[in-house]
C-alpha positions as CSV (number, residue, x, y, z in Angstrom):
1,M,-16.7,-64.2,-32.7
2,R,-16.1,-67.7,-32.1
3,T,-15.6,-69.9,-28.7
4,V,-14.0,-73.2,-28.7
5,D,-13.2,-75.2,-25.5
6,L,-9.9,-76.4,-25.6
7,G,-10.6,-78.3,-21.9
8,P,-8.2,-76.5,-19.9
9,V,-9.2,-73.3,-21.3
10,S,-11.8,-72.0,-23.5
11,L,-11.0,-69.6,-26.4
12,T,-12.8,-66.9,-27.9
13,S,-11.7,-65.8,-31.4
14,L,-11.9,-63.0,-33.5
15,T,-12.7,-64.4,-37.4
16,W,-12.6,-63.4,-41.1
17,G,-13.9,-65.3,-43.7
18,D,-16.4,-68.3,-44.0
19,V,-13.9,-70.3,-40.9
20,D,-16.9,-73.5,-41.5
21,D,-15.4,-73.4,-45.4
22,R,-13.0,-75.9,-45.2
23,S,-11.9,-76.1,-48.5
24,R,-10.1,-72.9,-47.7
25,P,-6.9,-73.3,-45.7
26,L,-7.0,-72.0,-41.6
27,A,-4.9,-69.2,-40.4
28,V,-4.7,-68.8,-36.7
29,L,-2.9,-65.7,-36.0
30,V,-1.6,-65.2,-32.1
31,H,-1.3,-61.7,-30.5
32,G,1.4,-60.7,-27.7
33,F,1.7,-58.3,-24.6
34,P,0.3,-56.1,-23.6
35,D,-2.3,-56.4,-26.7
36,T,-5.6,-58.3,-27.9
37,A,-6.7,-60.5,-31.0
38,H,-7.8,-57.2,-32.3
39,T,-3.7,-56.6,-33.3
40,W,-4.8,-58.5,-36.3
41,R,-7.7,-56.2,-37.7
42,H,-5.4,-55.6,-40.7
43,L,-4.0,-59.3,-41.6
44,G,-6.6,-60.8,-40.9
45,P,-9.2,-59.2,-43.2
46,A,-6.6,-59.1,-45.7
47,L,-5.9,-63.2,-45.6
48,A,-9.5,-63.6,-46.1
49,A,-9.4,-62.4,-49.0
50,A,-6.4,-63.9,-50.3
51,G,-8.5,-67.4,-49.6
52,H,-7.7,-68.1,-45.9
53,R,-10.4,-68.8,-43.1
54,V,-8.9,-66.7,-40.3
55,V,-9.0,-66.9,-36.4
56,A,-7.5,-65.2,-34.1
57,P,-7.8,-66.1,-30.4
58,F,-7.4,-63.8,-27.8
59,T,-5.4,-66.2,-25.5
60,R,-5.8,-67.6,-22.3
61,G,-6.5,-65.3,-19.3
62,Y,-7.4,-62.8,-21.9
63,A,-11.4,-62.2,-22.0
64,P,-13.4,-62.8,-23.9
65,S,-11.3,-66.1,-23.6
66,A,-11.4,-67.9,-20.2
67,I,-8.6,-67.8,-17.4
68,P,-7.8,-71.6,-17.3
69,A,-8.3,-73.8,-14.7
70,D,-5.0,-75.3,-14.5
71,G,-3.2,-71.7,-14.2
72,S,-0.6,-72.4,-16.4
73,Y,0.8,-69.6,-18.2
74,H,4.0,-71.2,-19.6
75,V,5.1,-71.5,-23.2
76,P,4.3,-75.3,-23.7
77,A,0.4,-74.4,-22.8
78,L,0.8,-71.2,-25.4
79,M,1.8,-74.2,-27.7
80,H,-0.8,-76.8,-26.3
81,D,-3.9,-74.1,-27.0
82,V,-2.5,-73.6,-30.6
83,L,-2.3,-76.8,-32.1
84,A,-5.9,-77.4,-30.7
85,L,-7.7,-74.7,-32.3
86,H,-5.8,-76.0,-35.5
87,R,-7.4,-79.4,-35.0
88,A,-11.0,-77.7,-33.7
89,Y,-11.1,-76.1,-36.9
90,G,-9.9,-78.5,-39.3
91,G,-6.8,-77.6,-40.5
92,D,-4.5,-79.3,-42.2
93,H,-1.2,-79.4,-44.0
94,R,-1.9,-75.6,-45.5
95,A,-2.2,-73.8,-42.1
96,V,-0.5,-70.8,-41.6
97,L,0.2,-69.5,-38.2
98,V,1.3,-65.9,-36.9
99,G,2.4,-64.7,-34.0
100,H,3.7,-61.4,-32.6
101,D,5.5,-60.9,-29.1
102,W,4.2,-64.0,-26.9
103,G,2.4,-65.2,-29.9
104,A,5.8,-65.5,-31.8
105,I,7.3,-67.6,-28.6
106,T,4.3,-69.6,-29.5
107,A,5.0,-69.5,-33.2
108,N,8.9,-70.5,-33.1
109,G,8.3,-72.8,-30.7
110,I,5.9,-74.9,-33.1
111,A,8.3,-74.5,-35.5
112,A,10.5,-76.0,-33.6
113,G,8.5,-79.0,-32.7
114,T,7.8,-82.3,-34.3
115,A,4.2,-81.8,-33.6
116,N,4.0,-78.6,-35.7
117,P,0.9,-79.5,-38.3
118,F,1.4,-75.6,-40.0
119,G,2.1,-75.7,-43.6
120,A,4.2,-72.0,-43.0
121,I,5.1,-70.0,-40.0
122,V,5.2,-65.9,-39.3
123,A,7.1,-64.4,-36.3
124,L,6.9,-60.7,-35.4
125,A,9.2,-58.8,-33.2
126,V,10.8,-62.0,-31.3
127,P,13.1,-64.5,-33.0
128,P,13.5,-68.3,-31.7
129,F,15.6,-67.9,-28.8
130,S,17.9,-70.3,-30.6
131,V,19.3,-67.7,-32.8
132,M,19.9,-65.4,-30.2
133,A,21.9,-67.4,-28.3
134,P,26.0,-66.7,-28.8
135,R,28.5,-68.0,-31.4
136,R,31.9,-68.2,-31.3
137,D,31.7,-65.8,-34.9
138,D,29.4,-63.1,-33.0
139,V,29.7,-63.0,-29.2
140,G,31.2,-59.5,-30.1
141,R,28.3,-58.4,-31.6
142,W,26.2,-60.1,-29.0
143,L,27.8,-58.8,-26.2
144,R,27.1,-54.8,-27.7
145,I,23.3,-55.8,-27.7
146,L,23.3,-56.5,-24.5
147,P,23.7,-53.8,-22.4
148,R,20.8,-51.9,-24.2
149,Q,18.5,-55.1,-24.2
150,A,18.6,-55.1,-20.3
151,R,17.7,-51.8,-19.4
152,L,14.6,-52.1,-22.5
153,S,13.7,-55.7,-20.5
154,W,13.1,-53.8,-17.1
155,Y,9.5,-55.1,-17.2
156,T,10.2,-58.4,-17.1
157,L,11.8,-58.1,-13.6
158,F,8.9,-56.1,-13.0
159,N,6.4,-58.4,-13.7
160,Q,7.7,-60.8,-10.8
161,L,6.5,-58.5,-8.0
162,P,3.4,-59.2,-6.4
163,R,0.9,-57.0,-6.4
164,L,2.3,-53.5,-8.0
165,P,2.2,-54.7,-11.5
166,E,-1.5,-55.6,-10.9
167,Q,-2.2,-52.3,-8.8
168,R,-0.2,-50.2,-11.8
169,F,-1.1,-51.9,-14.6
170,D,-3.2,-48.8,-16.5
171,E,0.0,-47.1,-16.3
172,L,2.4,-49.8,-17.1
173,V,0.9,-50.6,-20.8
174,A,0.2,-47.3,-22.0
175,H,4.2,-47.1,-21.2
176,L,5.1,-49.4,-22.9
177,W,2.9,-49.4,-25.9
178,R,4.8,-45.4,-26.0
179,R,8.0,-46.8,-25.9
180,W,7.8,-49.9,-27.5
181,S,6.3,-48.2,-31.0
182,P,7.4,-44.2,-30.7
183,G,4.7,-42.1,-32.4
184,Y,1.9,-44.4,-32.8
185,D,-1.3,-43.8,-31.6
186,A,-2.4,-46.9,-28.9
187,R,-5.5,-45.4,-28.1
188,V,-8.0,-47.4,-29.8
189,D,-5.6,-51.0,-29.1
190,L,-5.4,-49.7,-25.1
191,A,-9.6,-49.5,-24.6
192,H,-9.3,-53.2,-26.3
193,L,-6.6,-53.7,-23.7
194,A,-8.9,-52.5,-20.8
195,A,-12.3,-54.5,-22.1
196,A,-10.0,-57.8,-22.5
197,V,-8.2,-57.3,-18.5
198,P,-10.6,-55.5,-16.6
199,D,-10.0,-56.4,-13.4
200,D,-7.3,-57.8,-11.7
201,A,-8.2,-61.5,-12.0
202,H,-7.3,-60.9,-15.6
203,R,-4.1,-58.9,-14.7
204,S,-2.4,-61.7,-13.0
205,A,-3.4,-63.5,-15.6
206,V,-1.8,-62.0,-18.4
207,L,1.2,-60.7,-15.8
208,G,1.2,-64.5,-14.7
209,Y,2.9,-64.9,-18.4
210,Y,6.0,-63.7,-17.0
211,R,5.6,-65.3,-14.3
212,A,5.2,-68.6,-15.1
213,Q,8.8,-68.7,-17.0
214,R,10.4,-68.6,-13.9
215,R,8.8,-71.8,-12.6
216,P,9.2,-74.2,-15.3
217,H,8.6,-77.1,-12.3
218,R,4.8,-76.0,-12.2
219,L,4.0,-76.9,-15.4
220,P,1.2,-79.4,-15.7
221,V,1.8,-82.9,-17.0
222,R,-0.5,-82.5,-19.8
223,Y,2.2,-79.5,-21.4
224,R,5.3,-81.8,-20.9
225,S,5.4,-83.1,-24.0
226,L,5.9,-80.1,-25.6
227,A,8.4,-78.5,-23.0
228,D,11.6,-79.3,-24.8
229,A,10.5,-77.6,-28.3
230,W,9.9,-74.0,-27.0
231,T,13.3,-72.8,-27.4
232,G,14.6,-75.0,-29.8
233,E,15.9,-74.6,-33.6
234,P,13.0,-74.2,-36.0
235,S,13.1,-77.1,-38.3
236,V,10.7,-75.4,-41.1
237,P,11.0,-72.3,-43.2
238,L,10.1,-69.1,-41.4
239,L,8.9,-65.9,-42.1
240,Y,10.7,-63.6,-39.5
241,L,9.9,-59.6,-39.2
242,H,11.0,-57.4,-37.1
243,G,10.2,-53.5,-36.6
244,A,13.3,-50.8,-37.3
245,Q,12.6,-48.6,-34.5
246,D,11.6,-51.2,-32.1
247,G,11.5,-50.2,-28.5
248,C,11.0,-53.8,-26.5
249,L,13.7,-56.1,-28.1
250,D,16.4,-54.4,-29.8
251,P,16.4,-54.5,-34.0
252,R,19.8,-55.7,-34.4
253,W,19.0,-59.1,-33.1
254,A,17.2,-59.5,-36.7
255,G,20.0,-58.6,-37.9
256,R,21.9,-61.6,-36.4
257,I,19.8,-64.0,-37.7
258,G,22.1,-64.8,-41.0
259,N,21.7,-68.2,-42.2
260,R,20.9,-70.2,-38.7
261,L,17.2,-70.4,-39.8
262,P,16.1,-73.6,-41.9
263,S,16.1,-72.9,-45.8
264,G,13.3,-71.2,-47.5
265,S,13.0,-68.8,-44.5
266,R,13.2,-65.0,-44.4
267,V,14.2,-62.3,-42.3
268,A,13.0,-58.9,-42.8
269,V,13.3,-55.2,-40.9
270,V,9.9,-52.9,-41.7
271,E,11.0,-49.7,-41.5
272,R,9.3,-46.7,-39.6
273,A,7.5,-49.2,-37.3
274,G,8.1,-50.4,-33.9
275,H,7.0,-53.3,-31.9
276,F,3.5,-53.5,-33.5
277,L,4.7,-53.4,-36.8
278,Q,1.5,-55.5,-38.5
279,L,-0.3,-52.0,-36.4
280,E,2.1,-49.3,-37.8
281,R,2.8,-50.6,-41.0
282,P,-0.2,-52.9,-42.2
283,D,0.1,-52.5,-45.7
284,A,4.3,-53.5,-45.7
285,V,3.6,-56.5,-43.0
286,N,0.2,-58.1,-45.1
287,D,2.5,-57.8,-48.4
288,L,5.5,-59.2,-46.5
289,V,3.4,-62.2,-45.4
290,L,1.5,-62.6,-48.6
291,E,4.1,-62.7,-50.5
292,H,5.7,-65.4,-48.3
293,L,2.6,-67.6,-48.0
294,D,2.4,-67.1,-51.9
295,T,6.2,-68.7,-52.3
296,V,5.8,-71.7,-49.4
297,S,2.5,-72.4,-51.8
298,R,4.3,-72.5,-55.1
299,E,7.1,-74.4,-53.7
300,G,5.0,-76.8,-52.1
301,R,3.2,-78.0,-55.3
302,R,6.7,-78.1,-56.8
303,R,7.4,-81.0,-54.7
């Protein structure tokens, strides 16, 4: 593990490859909820074997990373942390960003911002919010998804309640893993999560990701330059992957993306996988990511 102090928070990361060898391109892998950096235990080694140095942080509030001093769990704060990691590890234009769930929301925000230093970005399980918005030519399809999505998203409202989500945390997260990735044995992942969220302070921190988004007025000044980007349209090619049996976000969202991403983007639905597709179908996900990175690298050399 490697820990770096980013100012408002120190982040500890799992690493693969020689992270000090700056001749190797950097890859930053960002997890979501209710998960930890261990979610990248398949993709991390694959990227290292392909020549990358890989850093997978436990995001703010997940031990052994710190609970942030400023108490912010807004998406611009998460974006700030990833951009700071890129600088701290000496990343350059070859750097790769991969995000899942909240990590995908973070990656999508960086893909839409002018501060993006990453040469390739991959998002899993949550598409850019800009492509989820209805258009005149697909309002009907959009409306057909909403009823099921509203039922799937009940937990976002539950997480707004005071104290009760902390008290029922273990039951909540076990239930979400079962529903979001049907048939997947999450015992190892839940054990990692228990170690990363050992008490009510950490539970409040990780639930704070949901609570913060309803309180944008509390965004600290240091993150405000990133506030407009996170719901914007990506300006760089994006690989977007979604599990066909995802019980968190309806897979039909992936089918609506169409040509709404920049040229060179790709969307793939991974069969026999739910929300945690990088764990359920690691070989398929690894191949798709590595293929995308190879394509981006070849196109960059042509330019």
